[in-house]
N, C-alpha and C positions, 0 to 999 in steps of 0.2 A: 723412806720410812718416816711416818709422822711422829714427832716426839712431843711429849706433854709440855716441854719448855717452849717449843715453837707455838703451840696452841696458846699458851699463856702470854707470849709476846704479842701475838696478833690480837688477842682479846684486849690487851692493854692499849694497843693502838686504836682500837674501836672506842674504848672508854675515853681516851685522850681526844679523839675527834668529836665525840658527843659533848664533852665538856666545853670544847672550843665553840661549838655551834650554839649551845645553850647560853653560855656566858656572853657571846657576841651580840645577842639580841636579834639574830637573824631568823629565829624560829617564829612560826605562827603562834597565836595565843594558846592553842591547844598543846604546843610543844611536840606535836606529832611528827614522827620521822623514823627512819631506820638506816642503819649503817652496816656495811659488810666489809670483810677483808679476805682476800684470797690467801690461803695457806700456801705460801710459795713452795714450789717443788712437788705439789700434789694437785689432784683434781678435785679439791674441796675448797669451801669457803665458810667463814663464820658470819653470822647475821644476828643482829639484835632481835630478840624474839617477841618483844612487846611493842606497844604503840607509841610510847613516850621515850624521849631521849634524856629525860631528867633522871639523874642518879643511876645510870646504867651500871650493873654489877656483872662480874664474870659469869655468874650462874644464870644471868638473863640472856646469854649469848649461845646460840645453837650452831651446830656444825652440819653442813650439807654437802652432798656431792654437787658437781657443776650442773647436773641434770635436775637438781632440786630435791633429790632423795634425802630425807633426814637421816643423819648418822648418829648424832648424839644431842641430847637436850630436848627441849620442847618449844613449840611456837604457838602463840595465841592465834585464834582464827584470823585476826586482822594482820598478824605477821605472816601467816601461812600464805595469804593472798599475794604477797609481794616477793616471794622467794625467787620465782623465775625472772622477775624484773631485774634482780641483781645477777642471777646466774647468766643471763644473756650477755651482760657486759663482759664477763670473764670468758664466755665461749667465743665471743667475737673479737675481743681485744686481749691478746695474751700479754700485752705490756701493762695491763691495768691490774693494780693490786688492792684497790679499794673503791667503794661506791657509796654514795649518800643520797637518800631521798628525803626531801622536806617539802613543806608548803610555804616556803619563804614568801612573804606577802608581795613584794614588788615583782619578783620573777614569776610568781603565780598569777599576778595581774596580766602579764604578757601572755601567759598560758591560757587564761580564760578568754582573752581577746583573740586567741589564735594568731599571735604575732611573734615571729622570731625576734631575737635580740641581735641586731647587727654588730659588727666590730666597731664599737664607738668609744671604747675605754682602753687606755694604753695597757692596763694590767691584763686585759684579755690577750693582747698580742705578746706580752712578755711571758705569759704562761701557756703559749701554744694553743690559744683558742681563736685562731685567725679565721675560722669558718663561722664565727659568731656562735649563737645558741639556737639551733634549729628546733622546729616543732615536731614532736611525735604525735601523730593524729590520735584522736580519742578512741579508746576502747574501754569497756567496763573493767573496773579494778580486778586484777588477777586473771583476766581472760587471755586466751591465746591471741586474740586480735590486738589487745594492748601490747603484749610482748612483741608480736610481729611488727607493730608500728614503731616501737623503740628500735628494733633491729634495723629497720629500713633507714631510720634517721641516722643511726650510728654508721651504717655502711656507706651512706651517701656523703658523709662529712667526716673525713679522717682527722681533721685538725680542730677538734672540739674538746671541751672539758665537761660537757653535759648536754642534756636535751631538756626542752620544756615539754611536759606531759599535758597535752591539751585538756583544758577543763579540770586539771588535777593538781599539778605541782611541778617540781623540778627534780631531775635525776642527774647527779654529777659523779665524776669518776677521776681517778688519778693513780699514780704508781703505788700509793698506800692509802689507808683510810684517812690519816691526817691530811694528805695532799688532796684527797677527794673533798674533804671538808673545806680546805682552802679554795678549791674550785667553786664550791657552793657560795662562799663569801664573795668571791670575785664576781660571780654571775649576779648575785643579789645587788652588789654595788653598781654594776653596769645597768641593771634594771632600774634602780633608784635614780641614777643619773639620767637615764633615758626618759623616765617619766618627768623628772624635774625639767629637763631641757624642752620637753613638749609644751610646757607652760609658757616659755618665753620664746619659742620658735620651733626648732627641730634639731635633734641630735645629728651631728655630722660624722658619718663613718670615716674611719682612717683610710686614706687612699691605698689601694692595693700595692702600688709601686713603692710605698714607704714601709711596707711590712717586712 
């Protein structure tokens, strides 16, 4: 049974994750992004309904079934396009309780270059991102092709905290919305370090036998 207290708790986790991302400076100039949280023990998830993560309020968070059917609340057209992008994470990964999508500049730079981020940063290894950050091939926003490509990347790489959405941005996930936000920060840090290293040489991947 879904209790209103459970809904309130997971909405608060989403707000906490949004505040972390915005205050960290990891967001793009537009502050565009979306965050979801699985309502544990149900086949539902909560999702920010607007396009910005600035000042997210409980009434800005809608409730969906895992197949994307709206149960409660409303989603702006830009939000409705990405519902299934979040739903596919929960359908494929029962251990995931939160997902975050942003256009974080450094990670998105790798995405528009269609380059995966290898395991180059110790924080990736410490938080079980030993498969690096793979590319999910491009598909128009909200399309079945785009969701299918995300699914392929997730299924092919079990030890990841997110995927790069080719020509689009980054989608991260974790056991909760705040942990998905942490994954977003780690991936952005890895991307920044990778780009910085490319100026003076080349980023050196962590050897597999040392993971």
